[in-house]
C-alpha positions as protocol buffer text, in pm:
chain_id: "A"
residue {
  index: 1
  type: UNK
  ca { x: 250 y: -705 z: -531 }
}
residue {
  index: 2
  type: UNK
  ca { x: 155 y: -337 z: -552 }
}
residue {
  index: 3
  type: UNK
  ca { x: -157 y: -383 z: -339 }
}
residue {
  index: 4
  type: UNK
  ca { x: 19 y: -597 z: -83 }
}
residue {
  index: 5
  type: UNK
  ca { x: 295 y: -333 z: -47 }
}
residue {
  index: 6
  type: UNK
  ca { x: 37 y: -57 z: -19 }
}
residue {
  index: 7
  type: UNK
  ca { x: -140 y: -249 z: 253 }
}
residue {
  index: 8
  type: UNK
  ca { x: 182 y: -283 z: 448 }
}
residue {
  index: 9
  type: UNK
  ca { x: 242 y: 89 z: 419 }
}
residue {
  index: 10
  type: UNK
  ca { x: -110 y: 176 z: 520 }
}
residue {
  index: 11
  type: UNK
  ca { x: -92 y: -59 z: 817 }
}
residue {
  index: 12
  type: UNK
  ca { x: 246 y: 71 z: 936 }
}
residue {
  index: 13
  type: UNK
  ca { x: 205 y: 448 z: 877 }
}
residue {
  index: 14
  type: UNK
  ca { x: -168 y: 503 z: 816 }
}
residue {
  index: 15
  type: UNK
  ca { x: -321 y: 647 z: 501 }
}
residue {
  index: 16
  type: UNK
  ca { x: -218 y: 1005 z: 557 }
}
residue {
  index: 17
  type: UNK
  ca { x: 146 y: 918 z: 640 }
}
residue {
  index: 18
  type: UNK
  ca { x: 194 y: 669 z: 356 }
}
residue {
  index: 19
  type: UNK
  ca { x: 330 y: 811 z: 36 }
}
residue {
  index: 20
  type: UNK
  ca { x: 292 y: 709 z: -321 }
}
residue {
  index: 21
  type: UNK
  ca { x: 666 y: 760 z: -392 }
}
residue {
  index: 22
  type: UNK
  ca { x: 764 y: 529 z: -103 }
}
residue {
  index: 23
  type: UNK
  ca { x: 513 y: 265 z: -211 }
}
residue {
  index: 24
  type: UNK
  ca { x: 633 y: 286 z: -574 }
}
residue {
  index: 25
  type: UNK
  ca { x: 998 y: 254 z: -462 }
}
residue {
  index: 26
  type: UNK
  ca { x: 930 y: -51 z: -254 }
}
residue {
  index: 27
  type: UNK
  ca { x: 748 y: -214 z: -547 }
}
residue {
  index: 28
  type: UNK
  ca { x: 1028 y: -116 z: -782 }
}
residue {
  index: 29
  type: UNK
  ca { x: 831 y: 107 z: -1015 }
}
residue {
  index: 30
  type: UNK
  ca { x: 812 y: 479 z: -1072 }
}
residue {
  index: 31
  type: UNK
  ca { x: 550 y: 697 z: -906 }
}
residue {
  index: 32
  type: UNK
  ca { x: 413 y: 764 z: -1258 }
}
residue {
  index: 33
  type: UNK
  ca { x: 379 y: 389 z: -1307 }
}
residue {
  index: 34
  type: UNK
  ca { x: 191 y: 358 z: -979 }
}
residue {
  index: 35
  type: UNK
  ca { x: -45 y: 643 z: -1072 }
}
residue {
  index: 36
  type: UNK
  ca { x: -99 y: 492 z: -1414 }
}
residue {
  index: 37
  type: UNK
  ca { x: -234 y: 171 z: -1247 }
}
residue {
  index: 38
  type: UNK
  ca { x: -441 y: 334 z: -969 }
}
residue {
  index: 39
  type: UNK
  ca { x: -475 y: 710 z: -1040 }
}
residue {
  index: 40
  type: UNK
  ca { x: -451 y: 827 z: -676 }
}
residue {
  index: 41
  type: UNK
  ca { x: -378 y: 714 z: -326 }
}
residue {
  index: 42
  type: UNK
  ca { x: -748 y: 701 z: -250 }
}
residue {
  index: 43
  type: UNK
  ca { x: -805 y: 460 z: -538 }
}
residue {
  index: 44
  type: UNK
  ca { x: -514 y: 246 z: -419 }
}
residue {
  index: 45
  type: UNK
  ca { x: -657 y: 247 z: -73 }
}
residue {
  index: 46
  type: UNK
  ca { x: -999 y: 147 z: -204 }
}
residue {
  index: 47
  type: UNK
  ca { x: -839 y: -139 z: -406 }
}
residue {
  index: 48
  type: UNK
  ca { x: -648 y: -244 z: -100 }
}
residue {
  index: 49
  type: UNK
  ca { x: -958 y: -285 z: 113 }
}
residue {
  index: 50
  type: UNK
  ca { x: -1187 y: -484 z: -119 }
}
residue {
  index: 51
  type: UNK
  ca { x: -1365 y: -671 z: -248 }
}
residue {
  index: 52
  type: UNK
  ca { x: -1411 y: -946 z: 5 }
}
residue {
  index: 53
  type: UNK
  ca { x: -1158 y: -820 z: 256 }
}
residue {
  index: 54
  type: UNK
  ca { x: -1186 y: -530 z: 490 }
}
residue {
  index: 55
  type: UNK
  ca { x: -898 y: -290 z: 537 }
}
residue {
  index: 56
  type: UNK
  ca { x: -887 y: -409 z: 899 }
}
residue {
  index: 57
  type: UNK
  ca { x: -823 y: -772 z: 792 }
}
residue {
  index: 58
  type: UNK
  ca { x: -560 y: -664 z: 535 }
}
residue {
  index: 59
  type: UNK
  ca { x: -389 y: -448 z: 798 }
}
residue {
  index: 60
  type: UNK
  ca { x: -390 y: -732 z: 1043 }
}
residue {
  index: 61
  type: UNK
  ca { x: -214 y: -953 z: 780 }
}
residue {
  index: 62
  type: UNK
  ca { x: 33 y: -679 z: 706 }
}
residue {
  index: 63
  type: UNK
  ca { x: 118 y: -626 z: 1068 }
}
residue {
  index: 64
  type: UNK
  ca { x: 207 y: -992 z: 1105 }
}
residue {
  index: 65
  type: UNK
  ca { x: 451 y: -975 z: 810 }
}
residue {
  index: 66
  type: UNK
  ca { x: 822 y: -922 z: 872 }
}
residue {
  index: 67
  type: UNK
  ca { x: 918 y: -557 z: 854 }
}
residue {
  index: 68
  type: UNK
  ca { x: 1170 y: -438 z: 609 }
}
residue {
  index: 69
  type: UNK
  ca { x: 1398 y: -142 z: 669 }
}
residue {
  index: 70
  type: UNK
  ca { x: 1291 y: 189 z: 514 }
}
residue {
  index: 71
  type: UNK
  ca { x: 1506 y: 289 z: 221 }
}
C-alpha cells in the first residue's frame, strides 16, 4: 500500500512536489515509519519504479485511479 500511494503522489505532483509527510499521512503511518521502511524519497521512488515496471507504467496506472481529496 505504501508504494501504490507513493506512485499516486508521484504521478499527480511529480517527484519534487510530492512529500514524504503527505505520503505517510495518506498511508496512515508516521513520517518516521515511512523513513524506517525506505530511508529517503529517492529510495521510495526507486522502489516505486521497479523491478519489472517502469515509472511511466506505474504513473499511467495511478492516473487512471480515482482521485481522493487532499487532506
